[in-house]
C-alpha positions as CSV (number, residue, x, y, z in Angstrom):
1,M,-39.7,-7.9,0.9
2,R,-41.2,-4.8,0.2
3,I,-42.8,-4.4,-3.6
4,G,-43.0,-1.7,-5.5
5,T,-43.7,-0.3,-9.3
6,Q,-42.0,1.6,-12.4
7,Y,-44.3,4.7,-11.9
8,F,-43.0,7.6,-13.7
9,R,-41.6,7.6,-17.8
10,D,-41.8,10.8,-19.3
11,P,-44.5,11.2,-20.7
12,N,-45.8,8.0,-18.9
13,P,-48.4,8.6,-16.7
14,P,-49.7,12.6,-16.9
15,E,-49.0,14.8,-14.1
16,K,-53.3,14.7,-13.7
17,F,-53.3,10.9,-12.7
18,W,-50.1,11.5,-10.0
19,R,-52.3,12.5,-6.8
20,K,-55.1,9.4,-7.1
21,D,-52.1,6.7,-8.5
22,L,-50.1,7.3,-5.3
23,A,-52.6,7.3,-3.0
24,D,-53.6,4.1,-4.5
25,L,-50.6,2.3,-4.4
26,A,-49.6,3.6,-0.8
27,S,-52.9,2.5,0.2
28,A,-52.7,-0.9,-1.5
29,G,-49.6,-1.6,0.7
30,F,-47.0,-0.7,-1.9
31,S,-43.6,0.5,-0.5
32,F,-42.1,2.4,-3.4
33,I,-42.6,3.7,-7.5
34,G,-39.9,3.8,-9.8
35,C,-39.2,7.0,-11.5
36,W,-36.9,7.6,-14.9
37,I,-35.1,10.4,-15.2
38,P,-33.3,10.2,-18.8
39,W,-30.7,13.2,-19.4
40,R,-32.4,14.2,-22.4
41,Y,-35.6,14.7,-21.1
42,I,-34.5,17.9,-18.6
43,N,-31.2,19.5,-20.6
44,P,-32.8,20.4,-23.5
45,E,-30.3,23.1,-24.1
46,E,-26.5,24.1,-22.5
47,N,-26.5,24.7,-18.6
48,R,-30.4,24.4,-18.9
49,W,-31.8,21.8,-16.1
50,E,-35.8,21.3,-16.0
51,L,-36.3,19.0,-12.4
52,D,-39.2,20.2,-11.2
53,K,-42.2,18.0,-12.5
54,Y,-40.0,15.7,-10.6
55,R,-39.6,17.5,-7.6
56,R,-43.2,17.2,-7.6
57,L,-43.7,13.8,-8.4
58,L,-41.2,13.5,-5.0
59,D,-43.2,15.6,-3.0
60,L,-46.0,13.6,-3.8
61,A,-44.2,10.7,-3.0
62,R,-43.3,11.4,0.2
63,R,-46.6,12.4,1.4
64,Y,-48.2,9.2,0.6
65,K,-44.9,7.6,2.4
66,L,-43.5,5.9,-0.8
67,G,-39.8,5.6,-1.6
68,V,-38.5,6.5,-4.9
69,R,-36.2,4.8,-6.7
70,M,-34.5,7.3,-9.6
71,Q,-33.5,5.9,-12.9
72,L,-30.4,7.9,-14.1
73,V,-30.2,7.3,-18.0
74,P,-27.1,8.9,-19.7
75,E,-28.1,7.0,-23.0
76,S,-30.2,9.7,-23.8
77,A,-28.5,12.1,-25.3
78,P,-30.1,15.6,-25.8
79,D,-29.3,16.6,-29.5
80,W,-27.3,19.7,-28.8
81,V,-24.6,17.7,-27.2
82,V,-24.0,16.0,-30.9
83,R,-24.4,19.8,-32.6
84,R,-21.6,20.8,-30.7
85,F,-19.7,17.8,-30.5
86,P,-20.9,16.1,-34.0
87,D,-17.8,13.6,-33.5
88,A,-19.4,12.4,-29.9
89,R,-21.6,9.9,-31.8
90,L,-21.1,6.6,-31.2
91,V,-19.5,4.9,-35.1
92,N,-20.5,1.3,-36.1
93,E,-18.6,-1.2,-37.3
94,R,-19.3,0.0,-41.3
95,G,-17.6,3.6,-40.1
96,Q,-21.2,5.3,-40.0
97,P,-21.7,7.8,-37.1
98,V,-25.2,6.6,-35.2
99,P,-27.8,9.4,-35.2
100,L,-29.4,9.8,-31.9
101,H,-33.1,8.4,-32.3
102,A,-36.0,7.2,-30.9
103,H,-35.8,3.4,-28.6
104,A,-38.6,1.1,-27.4
105,M,-37.2,2.1,-23.5
106,L,-36.8,5.9,-24.9
107,Q,-39.8,7.1,-26.9
108,L,-38.3,10.5,-26.7
109,G,-35.1,10.2,-28.1
110,G,-31.5,9.9,-27.5
111,W,-30.7,6.8,-27.8
112,P,-28.1,5.2,-28.0
113,G,-26.7,8.1,-26.1
114,I,-22.4,9.5,-27.0
115,N,-19.5,8.0,-26.7
116,P,-17.8,7.6,-23.1
117,Y,-14.3,7.9,-24.6
118,H,-15.2,10.8,-26.1
119,P,-13.1,13.8,-23.9
120,A,-15.8,16.2,-23.9
121,G,-18.7,13.3,-24.2
122,R,-17.2,12.1,-20.9
123,S,-17.5,15.2,-19.1
124,L,-21.0,15.6,-19.9
125,I,-21.9,12.1,-18.9
126,D,-20.6,12.8,-15.7
127,D,-21.3,16.0,-15.2
128,Y,-25.3,14.9,-16.0
129,Y,-24.9,12.2,-12.9
130,R,-23.1,15.4,-11.1
131,Q,-26.6,17.4,-11.7
132,V,-29.5,15.2,-11.1
133,V,-28.1,14.0,-8.2
134,S,-27.2,17.6,-6.3
135,H,-30.2,18.9,-7.0
136,L,-32.2,15.8,-6.0
137,K,-30.3,14.8,-3.4
138,D,-31.7,16.5,-0.3
139,H,-34.8,15.2,-0.6
140,P,-36.1,12.3,1.6
141,A,-38.2,10.5,-0.5
142,I,-35.5,9.0,-2.7
143,H,-34.5,5.7,-1.6
144,I,-32.0,4.8,-3.9
145,W,-29.9,5.3,-6.6
146,S,-30.0,3.3,-10.0
147,L,-27.1,4.2,-12.2
148,W,-27.6,1.9,-15.2
149,N,-30.7,0.1,-16.8
150,E,-29.8,-3.3,-17.4
151,I,-26.3,-2.7,-17.8
152,Q,-26.4,-1.6,-21.7
153,L,-23.7,-0.8,-23.6
154,P,-25.5,0.0,-27.0
155,M,-23.0,-0.9,-29.2
156,L,-19.1,-1.1,-29.7
157,S,-18.2,2.0,-30.8
158,H,-15.3,2.0,-33.9
159,D,-14.3,5.5,-33.0
160,P,-10.9,6.7,-33.1
161,Y,-11.4,7.4,-29.4
162,T,-12.3,3.6,-28.4
163,Q,-9.8,2.3,-30.8
164,S,-7.5,4.5,-28.3
165,A,-9.3,3.1,-25.5
166,Y,-8.4,-0.7,-26.9
167,R,-4.8,-0.3,-27.2
168,K,-4.0,0.8,-24.0
169,W,-6.5,-2.3,-22.7
170,A,-4.1,-4.7,-25.1
171,Q,-1.0,-2.9,-23.8
172,R,-1.6,-3.6,-20.1
173,R,-3.0,-6.9,-20.7
174,Y,-0.3,-8.2,-22.9
175,G,2.7,-5.6,-21.0
176,A,5.2,-6.3,-24.5
177,L,4.1,-5.6,-28.0
178,E,6.1,-9.0,-28.8
179,S,3.5,-11.0,-26.7
180,Y,0.5,-9.7,-29.0
181,N,2.3,-10.3,-32.0
182,Q,3.1,-13.8,-30.8
183,T,-0.3,-14.8,-29.5
184,N,-2.3,-12.9,-32.6
185,G,0.3,-13.8,-35.5
186,T,0.8,-10.0,-36.1
187,Q,3.8,-8.0,-37.0
188,F,2.7,-4.8,-35.7
189,V,5.8,-2.5,-35.0
190,S,3.4,-0.6,-32.4
191,F,0.0,-1.2,-30.3
192,A,-1.1,2.7,-32.4
193,E,-1.6,0.4,-35.6
194,L,-4.1,-2.2,-33.4
195,N,-7.6,-1.6,-34.0
196,L,-10.6,-3.8,-32.9
197,P,-11.5,-7.1,-33.8
198,N,-14.3,-5.9,-36.9
199,P,-16.5,-8.8,-38.1
200,A,-17.9,-6.4,-40.9
201,T,-14.2,-6.2,-42.5
202,E,-13.0,-8.9,-41.3
203,G,-14.6,-11.8,-41.4
204,L,-15.2,-14.5,-38.7
205,P,-12.5,-13.2,-36.3
206,L,-10.1,-16.4,-34.7
207,L,-10.3,-17.5,-31.0
208,Q,-7.6,-14.9,-29.8
209,Y,-10.4,-12.5,-30.8
210,V,-13.3,-13.4,-29.6
211,A,-11.3,-13.5,-26.2
212,D,-9.9,-9.8,-26.2
213,R,-12.9,-8.2,-27.4
214,A,-14.6,-9.7,-25.0
215,E,-12.4,-9.1,-21.8
216,F,-12.4,-5.7,-23.4
217,L,-16.2,-5.2,-22.9
218,W,-16.5,-7.1,-19.5
219,D,-13.6,-4.5,-18.4
220,M,-15.4,-1.8,-20.0
221,T,-18.6,-2.1,-18.1
222,V,-16.4,-2.8,-14.9
223,D,-14.9,0.6,-15.7
224,E,-18.1,2.2,-16.7
225,G,-20.1,0.9,-13.7
226,R,-17.3,2.1,-10.8
227,R,-16.8,5.5,-12.4
228,R,-21.0,6.0,-11.9
229,A,-21.0,4.8,-8.4
230,D,-18.2,6.6,-7.6
231,L,-19.1,9.9,-9.2
232,V,-22.8,9.7,-7.1
233,R,-21.2,9.2,-3.9
234,R,-19.2,11.8,-4.1
235,V,-22.7,14.0,-4.4
236,D,-25.0,11.8,-1.9
237,P,-22.7,9.0,0.2
238,D,-25.5,8.5,2.6
239,R,-27.8,6.8,-0.3
240,P,-27.3,3.1,-1.7
241,V,-26.6,3.1,-5.1
242,S,-27.9,-0.3,-8.2
243,M,-27.5,-1.0,-11.0
244,H,-29.4,-4.1,-12.6
245,T,-29.3,-6.1,-15.4
246,N,-30.8,-7.8,-18.3
247,G,-29.4,-10.9,-18.7
248,N,-31.3,-14.1,-17.5
249,S,-28.5,-16.3,-18.8
250,P,-25.0,-16.7,-16.6
251,Y,-23.5,-17.1,-20.4
252,L,-23.2,-13.1,-20.9
253,G,-20.9,-12.3,-23.8
254,D,-20.9,-7.8,-23.3
255,R,-20.3,-7.4,-19.9
256,D,-19.3,-9.1,-16.7
257,D,-22.3,-8.9,-14.1
258,W,-19.9,-10.6,-11.2
259,S,-17.4,-7.7,-11.3
260,V,-20.0,-4.7,-12.3
261,A,-22.3,-6.2,-9.5
262,A,-18.7,-5.3,-7.3
263,C,-19.0,-1.9,-7.7
264,V,-22.8,-1.0,-6.1
265,D,-24.7,-1.6,-3.1
266,V,-27.5,-3.5,-4.8
267,Y,-27.4,-5.6,-8.2
268,G,-30.6,-5.9,-9.9
269,N,-32.2,-7.9,-12.4
270,S,-35.3,-7.4,-15.6
271,T,-36.9,-10.5,-16.1
272,Y,-40.1,-10.9,-18.8
273,N,-40.1,-14.8,-18.7
274,R,-43.3,-16.9,-19.4
275,D,-40.7,-20.0,-18.7
276,P,-40.3,-20.0,-15.1
277,F,-36.7,-21.5,-15.4
278,Y,-35.3,-18.8,-16.8
279,D,-36.7,-16.7,-14.0
280,T,-35.3,-18.9,-11.3
281,M,-32.4,-19.1,-13.5
282,S,-32.0,-15.5,-13.6
283,A,-32.6,-15.1,-9.7
284,I,-29.7,-17.7,-9.0
285,K,-27.4,-16.1,-11.0
286,Q,-28.6,-12.3,-8.6
287,R,-27.9,-14.7,-5.4
288,S,-24.8,-16.2,-6.8
289,I,-23.4,-12.6,-7.5
290,K,-24.4,-10.5,-5.0
291,G,-25.9,-12.8,-1.8
292,P,-28.7,-13.0,-0.4
293,G,-30.2,-9.3,0.8
294,K,-28.4,-7.2,-1.1
295,W,-30.9,-7.9,-4.8
296,W,-33.9,-7.0,-6.4
297,L,-36.0,-7.8,-8.8
298,T,-35.9,-4.7,-10.0
299,E,-38.1,-5.4,-13.3
300,H,-40.9,-7.8,-13.9
301,C,-44.0,-7.7,-16.2
302,G,-46.9,-5.7,-14.5
303,G,-49.3,-7.6,-17.3
304,R,-49.6,-7.6,-20.8
305,M,-46.5,-8.6,-22.6
306,V,-45.6,-7.9,-26.1
307,Y,-42.6,-6.2,-28.5
308,Y,-40.3,-8.7,-28.8
309,Y,-41.1,-10.3,-25.3
310,G,-43.6,-12.6,-27.0
311,H,-47.7,-12.1,-26.3
312,F,-48.8,-13.2,-22.9
313,T,-50.6,-12.2,-19.9
314,F,-49.3,-12.6,-16.6
315,S,-51.9,-13.6,-14.3
316,G,-51.8,-12.0,-10.4
317,Q,-50.4,-15.2,-9.4
318,D,-47.8,-15.5,-12.0
319,L,-46.8,-12.3,-10.4
320,V,-47.2,-12.7,-6.8
321,S,-45.5,-16.3,-7.3
322,D,-42.5,-14.6,-9.2
323,A,-42.1,-12.3,-6.6
324,L,-42.4,-15.1,-3.6
325,K,-39.6,-17.1,-6.0
326,A,-37.0,-14.0,-6.2
327,M,-37.8,-13.8,-2.4
328,A,-37.1,-17.1,-2.1
329,H,-33.3,-16.9,-3.5
330,G,-32.7,-13.7,-1.2
331,A,-34.1,-10.8,-3.1
332,V,-35.0,-8.0,-0.5
333,A,-37.8,-6.2,-3.1
334,A,-39.7,-6.4,-6.6
335,S,-40.9,-4.0,-8.7
336,F,-43.2,-4.1,-11.3
337,W,-43.1,-2.4,-15.3
338,Q,-45.3,-0.6,-14.9
339,Y,-48.2,0.9,-12.9
340,R,-50.0,2.2,-15.7
341,N,-50.1,1.1,-19.9
342,E,-47.7,2.5,-22.0
343,I,-49.0,5.2,-24.1
344,V,-46.1,5.6,-26.4
345,G,-43.9,3.4,-28.6
346,Q,-43.5,-0.3,-29.5
347,E,-44.7,-0.9,-25.8
348,A,-48.2,1.0,-25.9
349,P,-50.9,-0.1,-24.5
350,N,-49.2,-2.9,-22.9
351,F,-47.1,-3.9,-19.6
352,G,-49.5,-2.2,-17.2
353,L,-50.8,-3.5,-13.6
354,L,-54.1,-1.5,-13.9
355,N,-56.3,-2.4,-17.2
356,H,-56.9,-0.3,-20.0
357,D,-59.5,1.6,-18.7
358,G,-57.4,2.8,-15.9
359,S,-59.4,0.3,-13.4
360,R,-57.8,-1.9,-10.9
361,S,-56.7,-5.5,-12.6
362,E,-57.1,-8.6,-10.7
363,R,-52.9,-8.6,-10.9
364,F,-53.3,-5.4,-8.9
365,T,-55.4,-6.9,-6.4
366,A,-53.5,-9.6,-5.9
367,L,-50.1,-8.0,-5.3
368,A,-51.6,-5.3,-2.9
369,K,-52.7,-9.0,-1.0
370,L,-48.9,-10.5,-1.6
371,A,-47.7,-7.1,-0.1
372,K,-49.6,-6.7,3.1
373,G,-49.1,-10.2,3.9
374,L,-45.5,-9.5,3.7
375,A,-45.7,-6.2,5.5
376,A,-47.0,-8.6,8.6
377,W,-44.3,-10.9,8.6
378,D,-40.4,-10.0,9.5
379,T,-38.9,-10.8,5.7
380,D,-35.7,-8.8,6.2
381,N,-34.7,-11.4,8.9
382,L,-34.5,-14.2,6.7
383,K,-31.3,-16.4,7.1
384,Y,-31.2,-18.7,3.6
385,D,-29.9,-22.1,3.9
386,P,-26.3,-21.4,1.7
387,A,-26.1,-24.2,-1.5
388,V,-24.2,-27.2,-1.2
389,I,-23.6,-27.4,-5.0
390,G,-21.8,-25.3,-7.7
391,I,-22.7,-25.1,-11.1
392,L,-19.0,-23.6,-12.7
393,L,-19.7,-21.2,-16.2
394,E,-17.2,-20.0,-18.3
395,P,-18.4,-17.4,-20.8
396,L,-16.1,-17.6,-22.9
397,D,-17.5,-21.0,-23.4
398,L,-19.9,-18.9,-25.7
399,A,-18.2,-16.5,-26.8
400,F,-16.1,-19.2,-28.6
401,R,-18.7,-21.3,-30.0
402,S,-20.3,-18.4,-31.4
403,A,-17.6,-17.6,-33.3
404,S,-16.7,-20.7,-34.8
405,E,-18.4,-23.8,-35.0
406,S,-14.9,-25.9,-35.0
407,W,-15.8,-28.4,-32.2
408,M,-19.5,-29.4,-33.0
409,N,-21.4,-28.0,-36.2
410,Q,-24.0,-28.0,-33.5
411,P,-27.4,-29.3,-32.7
412,W,-26.1,-28.7,-28.7
413,Q,-25.0,-25.7,-27.5
414,E,-22.5,-25.4,-24.3
415,Y,-25.2,-23.0,-22.6
416,R,-27.5,-25.5,-23.4
417,E,-26.0,-28.7,-21.5
418,F,-25.7,-25.9,-18.4
419,E,-29.4,-25.8,-18.5
420,E,-30.2,-29.2,-18.1
421,W,-27.4,-30.2,-15.3
422,L,-29.3,-27.2,-13.4
423,R,-32.5,-28.4,-14.5
424,A,-31.6,-31.8,-13.1
425,V,-30.6,-30.6,-9.6
426,L,-33.6,-28.6,-9.0
427,G,-35.5,-31.5,-9.8
428,L,-34.0,-32.9,-6.8
429,G,-34.5,-30.5,-4.4
430,H,-31.1,-28.4,-4.5
431,S,-31.1,-24.4,-5.5
432,P,-27.4,-24.4,-6.4
433,D,-24.8,-21.3,-6.4
434,F,-23.2,-20.0,-9.8
435,L,-19.5,-20.5,-9.9
436,L,-17.4,-18.2,-12.3
437,A,-14.7,-19.8,-13.3
438,R,-12.4,-16.3,-13.7
439,Q,-13.3,-15.9,-10.0
440,L,-12.0,-19.4,-9.1
441,C,-9.0,-18.9,-10.5
442,A,-7.2,-17.3,-7.9
443,K,-9.2,-18.0,-5.0
444,A,-11.1,-21.3,-3.2
445,P,-14.8,-22.3,-3.8
446,P,-17.3,-21.3,-0.7
447,K,-16.4,-23.9,2.0
448,N,-20.7,-24.8,2.4
449,L,-20.4,-26.6,-1.0
450,K,-19.7,-30.1,-1.1
451,L,-20.2,-30.7,-5.1
452,I,-18.9,-28.7,-7.9
453,L,-20.7,-29.4,-11.7
454,A,-18.9,-28.6,-14.9
455,P,-21.2,-29.1,-17.5
456,S,-19.0,-27.1,-20.1
457,L,-15.5,-25.9,-19.7
458,V,-14.0,-25.5,-22.8
459,V,-12.2,-22.8,-22.2
460,L,-9.2,-23.4,-18.8
461,R,-8.4,-20.8,-17.6
462,G,-4.4,-20.5,-15.9
463,G,-4.5,-21.1,-12.0
464,L,-8.3,-23.1,-12.2
465,S,-7.3,-26.6,-12.5
466,R,-4.9,-26.0,-9.6
467,T,-8.0,-24.8,-7.2
468,L,-10.0,-27.3,-8.2
469,D,-7.8,-29.9,-7.5
470,R,-6.9,-28.7,-4.1
471,W,-10.8,-28.8,-3.4
472,V,-11.1,-32.1,-4.4
473,R,-8.3,-32.7,-2.0
474,A,-9.6,-31.7,0.8
475,G,-12.9,-33.3,0.4
476,G,-14.5,-31.8,-2.8
477,H,-16.4,-33.9,-5.6
478,L,-16.3,-32.6,-8.9
479,I,-18.4,-34.2,-11.6
480,A,-17.3,-32.1,-15.2
481,G,-18.7,-33.0,-19.2
482,P,-17.4,-33.5,-21.9
483,F,-14.9,-31.3,-24.1
484,T,-13.4,-30.1,-20.9
485,G,-10.4,-27.9,-20.6
486,V,-9.7,-27.5,-25.2
487,F,-8.8,-24.0,-25.4
488,D,-6.9,-21.7,-23.1
489,P,-8.7,-18.2,-22.7
490,R,-6.1,-16.9,-26.2
491,G,-8.2,-19.7,-28.3
492,R,-4.9,-22.2,-28.3
493,A,-6.4,-25.8,-27.9
494,F,-4.0,-28.0,-25.2
495,E,-1.5,-30.6,-26.3
496,K,-3.9,-33.1,-24.4
497,S,-7.4,-32.1,-23.3
498,P,-8.6,-32.0,-20.3
499,G,-5.9,-29.5,-20.2
500,D,-3.2,-28.4,-17.6
501,N,-3.9,-30.0,-14.3
502,L,-7.5,-31.9,-15.1
503,L,-5.4,-34.8,-16.8
504,K,-4.0,-36.1,-13.7
505,L,-7.1,-34.7,-11.6
506,F,-9.3,-36.6,-13.6
507,G,-6.9,-39.4,-14.6
508,L,-7.5,-39.6,-18.5
509,H,-7.0,-37.8,-21.3
510,V,-9.3,-38.0,-24.7
511,V,-7.5,-39.8,-27.8
512,S,-10.5,-39.1,-30.1
513,R,-14.0,-37.5,-30.4
514,H,-17.0,-38.3,-32.7
515,G,-20.6,-37.6,-33.7
516,G,-23.4,-39.8,-33.3
517,E,-27.4,-39.9,-32.2
518,R,-27.5,-41.6,-29.0
519,F,-25.1,-43.1,-26.7
520,G,-26.1,-45.8,-24.1
521,F,-23.6,-45.9,-20.8
522,V,-24.2,-49.3,-19.2
523,D,-22.7,-50.7,-15.9
524,P,-20.1,-53.4,-16.9
525,E,-21.3,-55.9,-14.5
526,T,-24.6,-55.9,-15.1
527,N,-24.9,-54.2,-18.6
528,T,-27.7,-52.4,-17.6
529,E,-28.3,-49.4,-18.8
530,L,-28.1,-46.1,-16.6
531,L,-27.2,-43.0,-18.3
532,A,-26.8,-41.7,-21.9
533,G,-25.2,-38.9,-23.7
534,R,-26.0,-37.3,-27.2
535,H,-24.5,-35.6,-30.2
536,L,-20.5,-36.0,-29.3
537,F,-18.5,-39.3,-27.5
538,E,-15.0,-38.9,-26.9
539,E,-12.8,-41.6,-26.4
540,V,-10.5,-41.5,-23.5
541,R,-7.6,-43.4,-22.5
542,V,-7.1,-44.0,-18.6
543,Q,-4.8,-43.4,-16.0
544,K,-4.2,-46.1,-13.3
545,G,-6.1,-45.2,-10.7
546,T,-9.2,-44.1,-12.7
547,C,-12.4,-46.5,-12.1
548,V,-14.5,-47.2,-15.3
549,V,-18.4,-47.2,-13.7
550,L,-19.9,-47.2,-17.3
551,K,-19.6,-47.7,-20.3
552,S,-20.6,-47.1,-23.8
553,G,-19.8,-50.5,-25.9
554,K,-16.3,-51.0,-25.5
555,H,-15.4,-47.4,-24.3
556,P,-15.3,-45.7,-20.8
557,A,-18.1,-43.1,-20.9
558,V,-18.3,-42.6,-16.8
559,L,-14.9,-42.1,-14.9
560,T,-14.3,-41.2,-11.4
561,R,-11.1,-41.0,-9.7
562,K,-10.7,-40.6,-5.7
563,V,-7.7,-37.6,-5.3
564,G,-7.4,-37.5,-1.9
565,K,-10.6,-37.0,0.4
566,G,-12.6,-36.5,-2.8
567,T,-13.2,-37.5,-6.2
568,A,-13.3,-36.3,-9.8
569,T,-16.0,-38.1,-12.2
570,Y,-16.1,-37.6,-15.9
571,I,-18.7,-37.9,-18.0
572,A,-17.8,-38.2,-22.2
573,A,-20.9,-37.8,-23.7
574,F,-23.7,-34.4,-23.3
575,A,-25.9,-36.3,-20.8
576,G,-28.0,-33.1,-20.4
577,A,-28.8,-33.4,-24.3
578,E,-30.5,-37.0,-23.0
579,Q,-32.9,-35.7,-20.4
580,A,-33.8,-32.7,-22.8
581,A,-34.8,-35.4,-25.0
582,G,-37.3,-36.5,-22.2
583,S,-35.1,-39.0,-20.5
584,A,-34.8,-39.3,-16.7
585,L,-31.6,-41.0,-16.6
586,F,-29.4,-38.4,-15.7
587,A,-31.5,-37.0,-13.0
588,N,-31.7,-40.5,-11.7
589,W,-27.8,-40.9,-11.8
590,L,-27.4,-38.1,-10.5
591,G,-29.4,-38.4,-7.4
592,K,-27.8,-41.8,-7.0
593,W,-24.5,-39.9,-6.6
594,L,-25.3,-37.4,-4.5
595,R,-26.8,-40.1,-2.0
596,E,-23.5,-42.0,-2.2
597,R,-21.5,-39.3,-1.3
598,G,-24.0,-37.8,1.5
599,V,-24.8,-34.4,-0.8
600,R,-28.6,-34.7,0.7
601,A,-31.0,-31.5,0.0
602,P,-32.6,-29.5,2.8
603,I,-35.7,-31.1,2.8
604,S,-37.3,-34.4,1.9
605,F,-40.3,-34.0,0.1
606,E,-42.0,-36.1,-3.2
607,G,-43.2,-34.3,-6.0
608,P,-42.6,-32.0,-9.0
609,A,-41.3,-29.5,-6.8
610,W,-38.5,-26.9,-6.6
611,V,-37.2,-26.3,-3.4
612,N,-35.8,-23.3,-0.9
613,T,-35.4,-23.0,2.5
614,A,-34.2,-20.5,5.2
615,R,-35.3,-19.9,8.9
616,L,-36.9,-16.5,10.7
617,G,-36.0,-17.3,14.5
618,K,-37.5,-20.6,15.4
619,D,-39.7,-21.2,12.1
620,R,-38.3,-23.3,9.1
621,I,-39.5,-21.3,5.9
622,I,-40.0,-23.4,2.9
623,F,-40.4,-21.9,-0.2
624,L,-42.2,-24.5,-2.7
625,H,-42.5,-23.8,-6.5
626,N,-44.3,-25.7,-9.1
627,P,-42.2,-25.1,-12.2
628,G,-45.3,-26.7,-14.6
629,K,-47.9,-26.0,-15.8
630,P,-50.6,-29.0,-14.5
631,S,-51.1,-28.0,-11.1
632,C,-49.3,-30.7,-8.5
633,E,-49.3,-31.9,-4.5
634,V,-46.1,-32.2,-2.9
635,R,-45.4,-34.3,0.4
636,L,-43.2,-32.7,3.0
637,R,-41.7,-35.4,5.3
638,M,-42.2,-33.8,8.5
639,Q,-42.1,-34.7,11.9
640,T,-45.3,-35.9,13.4
641,G,-46.9,-32.9,15.2
642,T,-44.9,-30.3,13.0
643,A,-47.2,-27.5,11.8
644,I,-47.3,-25.7,9.1
645,C,-48.9,-22.5,7.6
646,D,-48.7,-20.6,4.5
647,C,-47.1,-17.6,5.4
648,I,-49.2,-15.2,3.0
649,T,-52.6,-16.9,2.8
650,L,-52.0,-17.9,6.8
651,E,-53.5,-21.5,5.3
652,K,-52.5,-23.8,8.2
653,F,-51.3,-27.3,7.5
654,R,-50.3,-30.2,10.0
655,S,-48.5,-33.0,9.8
656,D,-49.9,-36.5,11.7
657,D,-48.3,-39.3,9.7
658,G,-45.1,-37.4,8.9
659,R,-46.1,-36.6,5.5
660,V,-48.0,-32.8,4.5
661,L,-49.8,-33.2,1.3
662,V,-49.2,-29.3,0.3
663,P,-51.1,-28.1,-2.8
664,L,-49.8,-26.2,-5.7
665,A,-51.5,-24.3,-8.8
666,A,-49.1,-24.4,-12.2
667,R,-46.3,-22.1,-11.9
668,Q,-47.3,-21.2,-8.3
669,V,-44.6,-20.2,-5.7
670,R,-45.9,-21.0,-1.2
671,A,-44.2,-19.6,1.1
672,L,-44.4,-22.1,4.4
673,A,-43.8,-21.5,7.8
674,T,-42.4,-24.7,10.0
675,R,-42.6,-25.2,14.3
676,K,-42.4,-28.0,15.9
């Protein structure tokens, strides 16, 4: 893993600091710096490109053997563009053109950029990419082009050009106008009458409009990502291209991270979380999207965090642990935002690795030690153990719930159920992969998976249930939560749920649903409470061959059906909500369920840790993560005589009685190498 830092975003830092700063970074073991090159800052007039200061920075980086990640930012349009093409501005939901203005990340203005569907605007955006890359591509200090900061579509514009693009998209999606009218209850005689759904003027949209808007946005981001990558590759085919996302949750309504990531060589993320769980979820998402070795931790706060992120100062140990956490999930680089504290805008005077007076902080010292420790370790050849558990997600679930409170007025949401199931799996020693429902409609799950969890699958796409059925019959195990398979992607409720082929797969259908605070699930034979759910309970009718494992009162609550070589299990209430209330029932039940089916964690241990494992030559690499605030001790069960060494501090441990005690500070992540 390589350690770097964001360095230059005009006007910070002033050029008088550059030489000393880059010399200090190089001597501390940092590998690269980040440099923003926003459109507005370098193209103040038509056909005038000012790149000399960037060449000077690149020359210094080369002198000190630092690579440079060049961040292109077209969302910073020059004023001359909108003077010449005033109709290239984005238009809000009220029909008002949005002026170019300053933004926290673009203190010198130009936000939110111009309309990519405007013909002249599109041409100018493309030319910005070509000009920057063609002028600078011969400089050897450039390590990678970064083409889209946090995959931001600043807004969905309601201008004539975007409306036209939406109509063409809808025509491709629906084919015949009759199909569109039947789905949406409209009476259009031409697709030319169609407009983007607009909550500001139309109120709460129908679910089918929500689906269309979401899918249009997803396709829009993929098209834009592919266009940017193709433009740069044509000019500079030899360098890798990257983008990074700012979404920690895999539930995203405004972009399709999975498909955008396929456009580039490296896909990164930004994370500014204080809660280690959300950093971990973000890392799992990146690994699931791109795979180990193909993603970066592109932005992590370097010091004091303010603004809408909250107010918090990360310690050096926090930064080291978060870098190791990213590496535990396959990241090959970690970059910290930023080297010097900001000097302009809402972010000033914060976020720096250095102290406010420019002196070295303990954060900088800690990262320097990490960088030098990693340099002595062959991290590029880590081979990560594949996940055996996958967690299925459908982003349309969130889009539908956000637009309609039809199934719960909700003390509990589908993404929170997803999070609690993930917490339970992590606590049992597994690091799962996230599975995108849309992708499983067309291809089988990865062969390494033994279990798929579906805590929230409200929207059921065509083809998904058949994929799951084939996978279970071949020996896979499936667990689903309540409210599964209720809507199709057009917002139409199935006649019976769970819909489509899931009826046969689980061997049940839902008769009714009702709310309540808590529902205890007991063993029918012993009357012992083994699990519980909250907020919603589904009364189901069971088919022959489906086994009632647990009951709530007289009603089936957990049901399992053997299908071919595998099993399908259904939980009729939100077990994750019970866990969120402090109960260990779900984790205990799931742990027993996994053991009975031979789904085992990669290592055996005792303690409140999360675990990732990899191999490096003859060594087994174990990443131990304490997600809690208090310090803790973790007991690893190892063969007697196993030698264990902390890969960074070189502290040694030894197993003399089959167990190794490893201390972990609050939030700490340690990387351990084991060898018999």
